[in-house]
N, CA and C atoms as a LAMMPS dump frame, in Angstrom:
ITEM: TIMESTEP
0
ITEM: NUMBER OF ATOMS
342
ITEM: BOX BOUNDS ff ff ff
-5.0000000000000000e+02 5.0000000000000000e+02
-5.0000000000000000e+02 5.0000000000000000e+02
-5.0000000000000000e+02 5.0000000000000000e+02
ITEM: ATOMS id mol type element x y z
1 1 1 N 263.778 343.111 166.609
2 1 2 C 263.196 342.546 165.477
3 1 3 C 263.102 341.073 165.08
4 2 1 N 262.059 340.697 164.413
5 2 2 C 261.88 339.424 164.328
6 2 3 C 261.186 339.274 162.923
7 3 1 N 261.695 337.919 162.43
8 3 2 C 260.914 337.699 160.95
9 3 3 C 260.228 336.275 161.246
10 4 1 N 258.918 336.485 160.647
11 4 2 C 258.606 335.29 160.749
12 4 3 C 258.198 334.66 159.103
13 5 1 N 258.737 333.667 159.153
14 5 2 C 258.463 332.458 157.739
15 5 3 C 257.565 331.292 157.928
16 6 1 N 256.793 331.089 157.235
17 6 2 C 255.604 330.078 157.334
18 6 3 C 255.153 329.971 158.696
19 7 1 N 254.927 331.175 159.402
20 7 2 C 254.127 331.316 160.787
21 7 3 C 255.107 330.658 161.955
22 8 1 N 256.644 330.763 161.265
23 8 2 C 257.453 330.477 162.438
24 8 3 C 258.457 331.624 162.495
25 9 1 N 258.487 331.873 163.602
26 9 2 C 259.834 333.08 163.862
27 9 3 C 260.884 332.543 163.598
28 10 1 N 261.867 333.342 163.087
29 10 2 C 263.295 333.048 162.72
30 10 3 C 264.113 334.201 163.416
31 11 1 N 265.301 333.789 164.253
32 11 2 C 266.163 334.356 164.704
33 11 3 C 266.86 335.204 163.87
34 12 1 N 267.047 336.966 164.288
35 12 2 C 267.739 337.568 163.508
36 12 3 C 268.633 338.583 164.39
37 13 1 N 269.363 339.073 163.629
38 13 2 C 270.365 340.385 164.117
39 13 3 C 269.615 341.423 164.226
40 14 1 N 269.838 342.56 165.039
41 14 2 C 269.322 343.762 164.875
42 14 3 C 270.151 344.801 164.236
43 15 1 N 271.049 344.222 163.704
44 15 2 C 271.651 344.853 162.344
45 15 3 C 271.277 345.293 160.911
46 16 1 N 270.346 346.25 160.983
47 16 2 C 269.581 346.847 159.768
48 16 3 C 269.908 348.129 159.177
49 17 1 N 271.29 348.385 159.582
50 17 2 C 271.944 349.679 158.982
51 17 3 C 271.882 349.666 157.316
52 18 1 N 271.217 350.487 156.819
53 18 2 C 271.333 350.546 155.266
54 18 3 C 270.34 349.74 154.742
55 19 1 N 269.516 348.991 155.416
56 19 2 C 268.57 348.187 154.789
57 19 3 C 266.865 348.891 155.134
58 20 1 N 266.937 349.825 155.6
59 20 2 C 265.593 350.436 156.271
60 20 3 C 264.654 350.113 155.064
61 21 1 N 264.723 350.536 154.059
62 21 2 C 263.915 350.219 152.786
63 21 3 C 263.275 349.081 152.403
64 22 1 N 264.297 348.286 152.699
65 22 2 C 264.031 346.83 152.381
66 22 3 C 263.243 346.281 153.602
67 23 1 N 263.284 346.38 154.828
68 23 2 C 262.786 346.153 156.145
69 23 3 C 261.242 346.605 155.958
70 24 1 N 261.29 348.046 155.772
71 24 2 C 259.953 348.798 155.942
72 24 3 C 259.279 348.739 154.709
73 25 1 N 259.634 348.326 153.413
74 25 2 C 258.978 348.736 152.068
75 25 3 C 258.616 347.435 152.16
76 26 1 N 258.32 347.049 150.507
77 26 2 C 257.715 345.812 150.069
78 26 3 C 259.084 344.808 149.91
79 27 1 N 259.47 343.915 150.507
80 27 2 C 260.38 343.076 150.524
81 27 3 C 260.171 341.94 149.762
82 28 1 N 260.636 341.636 148.51
83 28 2 C 259.997 340.529 147.69
84 28 3 C 260.966 339.258 148.348
85 29 1 N 262.311 339.359 148.383
86 29 2 C 263.306 338.651 148.891
87 29 3 C 263.759 339.192 149.979
88 30 1 N 263.218 338.168 151.012
89 30 2 C 263.831 338.101 152.547
90 30 3 C 265.236 338.073 152.654
91 31 1 N 266.097 337.385 152.039
92 31 2 C 267.314 337.334 152.051
93 31 3 C 268.237 338.497 151.692
94 32 1 N 267.56 339.503 150.915
95 32 2 C 267.97 340.866 150.78
96 32 3 C 268.039 341.623 151.988
97 33 1 N 267.216 341.729 153.028
98 33 2 C 267.119 342.285 154.235
99 33 3 C 267.534 341.597 155.318
100 34 1 N 267.688 339.844 155.323
101 34 2 C 268.272 339.521 156.374
102 34 3 C 269.418 338.36 155.702
103 35 1 N 270.261 338.543 156.448
104 35 2 C 271.666 337.652 155.859
105 35 3 C 271.316 336.156 156.36
106 36 1 N 271.867 335.474 155.702
107 36 2 C 271.714 333.88 156.28
108 36 3 C 272.005 333.596 157.361
109 37 1 N 271.342 333 158.293
110 37 2 C 271.604 332.668 159.545
111 37 3 C 271.314 331.283 160.223
112 38 1 N 272.449 330.866 160.574
113 38 2 C 272.43 329.255 160.624
114 38 3 C 271.616 328.724 159.526
115 39 1 N 272.197 328.694 158.601
116 39 2 C 271.646 328.098 157.522
117 39 3 C 271.649 326.611 157.373
118 40 1 N 272.794 326.245 158.32
119 40 2 C 273.263 324.605 158.438
120 40 3 C 272.184 323.728 159.308
121 41 1 N 271.367 324.616 159.949
122 41 2 C 270.455 324.042 161.087
123 41 3 C 269.674 323.06 160.395
124 42 1 N 269.565 321.972 161.069
125 42 2 C 268.558 320.902 160.849
126 42 3 C 267.283 320.879 161.175
127 43 1 N 267.413 321.653 162.402
128 43 2 C 265.78 321.836 163.219
129 43 3 C 266.019 323.258 163.545
130 44 1 N 265.715 324.096 163.108
131 44 2 C 265.843 325.451 163.669
132 44 3 C 265.287 326.032 164.616
133 45 1 N 264.085 325.271 165.037
134 45 2 C 263.461 325.269 166.306
135 45 3 C 264.217 325.112 167.225
136 46 1 N 265.224 324.499 167.541
137 46 2 C 266.331 324.454 168.514
138 46 3 C 267.094 325.376 168.699
139 47 1 N 267.297 326.316 167.987
140 47 2 C 268.609 327.308 167.675
141 47 3 C 267.628 328.388 168.366
142 48 1 N 268.271 328.558 169.9
143 48 2 C 267.899 329.781 170.646
144 48 3 C 266.611 329.365 171.464
145 49 1 N 266.626 327.595 171.658
146 49 2 C 265.369 327.336 172.659
147 49 3 C 265.713 327.253 173.911
148 50 1 N 266.636 327.817 174.313
149 50 2 C 267.167 327.929 175.964
150 50 3 C 268.282 326.635 176.241
151 51 1 N 268.429 326.159 175.278
152 51 2 C 269.241 324.817 175.555
153 51 3 C 270.639 324.879 174.827
154 52 1 N 271.788 324.991 175.206
155 52 2 C 272.75 324.884 174.629
156 52 3 C 273.039 323.485 173.547
157 53 1 N 272.76 323.409 172.446
158 53 2 C 272.987 322.343 171.336
159 53 3 C 274.456 322.355 170.778
160 54 1 N 275.324 321.253 170.809
161 54 2 C 276.663 321.103 170.299
162 54 3 C 276.409 321.531 168.669
163 55 1 N 275.594 321 167.777
164 55 2 C 275.346 321.252 166.508
165 55 3 C 275.417 322.275 166.342
166 56 1 N 274.635 323.341 167.022
167 56 2 C 274.544 324.844 166.808
168 56 3 C 275.459 325.775 167.771
169 57 1 N 276.423 325.326 168.297
170 57 2 C 277.452 326.18 168.954
171 57 3 C 278.503 326.659 167.989
172 58 1 N 278.115 327.093 167.108
173 58 2 C 278.989 327.941 166.101
174 58 3 C 278.736 329.182 165.971
175 59 1 N 280.099 329.998 165.187
176 59 2 C 279.812 331.406 165.074
177 59 3 C 278.324 331.56 164.069
178 60 1 N 278.518 330.827 163.286
179 60 2 C 277.208 331.054 161.928
180 60 3 C 276.173 330.982 162.908
181 61 1 N 275.911 330.55 163.721
182 61 2 C 274.454 330.115 164.49
183 61 3 C 274.681 331.185 165.554
184 62 1 N 275.411 331.792 166.031
185 62 2 C 275.868 332.412 167.183
186 62 3 C 275.689 332.313 168.224
187 63 1 N 276.126 331 168.166
188 63 2 C 276.692 330.074 169.311
189 63 3 C 275.027 329.566 170.052
190 64 1 N 274.535 329.17 169.032
191 64 2 C 273.02 328.668 169.549
192 64 3 C 272.13 329.676 169.788
193 65 1 N 272.256 330.94 168.875
194 65 2 C 271.797 331.984 169.427
195 65 3 C 271.672 332.388 170.885
196 66 1 N 272.932 332.287 171.522
197 66 2 C 273.285 332.865 172.923
198 66 3 C 272.883 331.807 174.033
199 67 1 N 272.389 330.653 173.424
200 67 2 C 272.435 329.423 174.367
201 67 3 C 273.704 329.032 174.765
202 68 1 N 274.756 329.154 174.168
203 68 2 C 276.171 328.128 174.522
204 68 3 C 277.108 329.263 174.995
205 69 1 N 276.769 330.636 175.192
206 69 2 C 277.919 331.244 175.798
207 69 3 C 278.172 331.228 176.923
208 70 1 N 277.443 330.998 177.633
209 70 2 C 277.625 330.766 179.328
210 70 3 C 278.672 329.535 179.317
211 71 1 N 278.015 328.318 178.757
212 71 2 C 278.651 327.061 178.682
213 71 3 C 280.344 327.407 178.119
214 72 1 N 280.381 328.135 176.809
215 72 2 C 281.772 328.483 176.102
216 72 3 C 282.385 329.255 177.423
217 73 1 N 281.928 330.153 178.206
218 73 2 C 282.908 330.666 178.613
219 73 3 C 283.151 330.204 180.351
220 74 1 N 282.592 329.462 180.695
221 74 2 C 282.529 328.345 181.855
222 74 3 C 283.693 327.303 181.635
223 75 1 N 283.572 326.662 180.321
224 75 2 C 284.184 325.558 179.845
225 75 3 C 284.692 325.402 178.324
226 76 1 N 285.497 326.307 178.243
227 76 2 C 285.988 326.663 176.842
228 76 3 C 286.543 325.367 176.06
229 77 1 N 287.214 324.611 177.088
230 77 2 C 287.908 323.246 176.582
231 77 3 C 287.127 322.027 176.62
232 78 1 N 285.825 322.375 177.007
233 78 2 C 284.897 320.989 177.099
234 78 3 C 284.279 320.735 175.844
235 79 1 N 284.545 319.432 175.366
236 79 2 C 284.017 318.984 174.206
237 79 3 C 283.154 318.128 174.081
238 80 1 N 281.878 318.156 174.401
239 80 2 C 281.028 317.062 174.7
240 80 3 C 280.048 316.958 173.556
241 81 1 N 279.042 316.031 173.353
242 81 2 C 278.125 315.844 172.401
243 81 3 C 276.883 316.636 172.8
244 82 1 N 276.538 316.817 174.333
245 82 2 C 275.147 317.287 174.775
246 82 3 C 275.794 318.219 175.782
247 83 1 N 276.212 319.495 175.142
248 83 2 C 276.442 320.586 176.48
249 83 3 C 275.56 320.701 177.492
250 84 1 N 274.187 320.525 177.206
251 84 2 C 273.145 320.885 177.962
252 84 3 C 272.968 319.766 179.326
253 85 1 N 273.742 318.889 179.057
254 85 2 C 274.268 317.854 180.131
255 85 3 C 274.931 318.33 181.342
256 86 1 N 276.036 319.261 180.868
257 86 2 C 277.084 319.666 181.811
258 86 3 C 276.36 320.519 182.763
259 87 1 N 276.227 320.263 184.344
260 87 2 C 275.554 320.958 185.263
261 87 3 C 274.071 320.827 185.598
262 88 1 N 273.705 320.054 184.795
263 88 2 C 272.204 319.738 184.898
264 88 3 C 271.666 319.062 186.126
265 89 1 N 272.618 318.425 186.995
266 89 2 C 272.338 318.026 188.658
267 89 3 C 272.402 316.536 188.279
268 90 1 N 272.508 315.929 187.307
269 90 2 C 273.082 314.446 187.366
270 90 3 C 274.611 314.128 186.708
271 91 1 N 275.454 313.404 187.393
272 91 2 C 276.661 313.027 186.77
273 91 3 C 276.581 312.199 185.691
274 92 1 N 276.894 312.544 184.638
275 92 2 C 276.815 311.75 183.47
276 92 3 C 278.322 310.785 183.237
277 93 1 N 279.161 311.116 183.763
278 93 2 C 280.817 310.386 183.707
279 93 3 C 281.188 310.862 182.401
280 94 1 N 282.109 309.642 182.398
281 94 2 C 282.941 309.688 181.091
282 94 3 C 283.454 310.821 180.501
283 95 1 N 282.942 311.424 179.438
284 95 2 C 283.754 312.831 178.617
285 95 3 C 283.221 313.811 179.595
286 96 1 N 281.95 314.064 180.428
287 96 2 C 281.619 314.933 180.971
288 96 3 C 282.476 314.93 182.287
289 97 1 N 282.92 314.038 182.805
290 97 2 C 283.693 314.141 184.165
291 97 3 C 285.102 314.226 184.015
292 98 1 N 285.565 315.49 183.661
293 98 2 C 286.929 315.743 183.065
294 98 3 C 287.235 317.138 183.794
295 99 1 N 288.246 317.323 183.739
296 99 2 C 288.673 318.847 184.396
297 99 3 C 288.236 319.93 183.511
298 100 1 N 288.554 319.346 182.094
299 100 2 C 287.873 320.477 181.359
300 100 3 C 286.24 321.066 181.415
301 101 1 N 285.713 319.793 181.601
302 101 2 C 284.062 320.324 181.865
303 101 3 C 283.654 320.365 183.161
304 102 1 N 284.872 320.692 184.25
305 102 2 C 284.805 320.981 185.406
306 102 3 C 283.796 319.87 186.066
307 103 1 N 284.106 318.631 185.724
308 103 2 C 283.858 317.57 186.54
309 103 3 C 282.037 317.502 186.667
310 104 1 N 281.736 317.642 184.761
311 104 2 C 279.952 317.971 184.806
312 104 3 C 279.765 319.086 185.2
313 105 1 N 280.377 320.056 185.129
314 105 2 C 279.746 321.202 185.742
315 105 3 C 279.464 321.228 187.501
316 106 1 N 280.115 320.292 188.091
317 106 2 C 280.364 320.244 189.521
318 106 3 C 279.049 318.992 189.717
319 107 1 N 278.521 318.404 188.87
320 107 2 C 277.763 317.424 188.918
321 107 3 C 278.229 315.933 189.558
322 108 1 N 279.528 315.647 189.003
323 108 2 C 280.423 314.683 189.488
324 108 3 C 281.444 314.975 190.636
325 109 1 N 281.31 316.082 191.261
326 109 2 C 282.499 316.521 192.304
327 109 3 C 282.735 315.222 193.527
328 110 1 N 281.522 314.514 193.567
329 110 2 C 281.629 313.165 194.513
330 110 3 C 282.102 312.166 193.877
331 111 1 N 282.571 311.987 192.548
332 111 2 C 282.702 311.147 191.864
333 111 3 C 284.232 311.253 191.118
334 112 1 N 284.862 312.082 191.558
335 112 2 C 285.963 312.814 190.503
336 112 3 C 287.121 311.445 190.446
337 113 1 N 287.449 311.378 189.078
338 113 2 C 288.724 310.249 188.743
339 113 3 C 290.022 310.82 188.785
340 114 1 N 290.798 309.986 189.302
341 114 2 C 292.121 310.492 189.237
342 114 3 C 292.78 310.417 187.499
């Protein structure tokens, strides 16, 4: 299911149990039918856009609406500001070129620092 607000699709969960009349009927307050989702998002278009954004890599935001799940599984201790850079084909070095980040997801394998 999806929810459109002001012409933009807003990610939602599929948990509509007990709320069928709100979803199907005339709902005057969408917050009754749809719980707050990633209310901290400063740019909601980036949530679930296919790139893992650290700002939205939270439980509240569904780990960037699923975009960060693979990253979190592969690199659970990798704490970087731009997780979408890990494994993007370019060695970023610094905080990315660590054991925890898999040497930038393998991008820095030729530049491993001791």
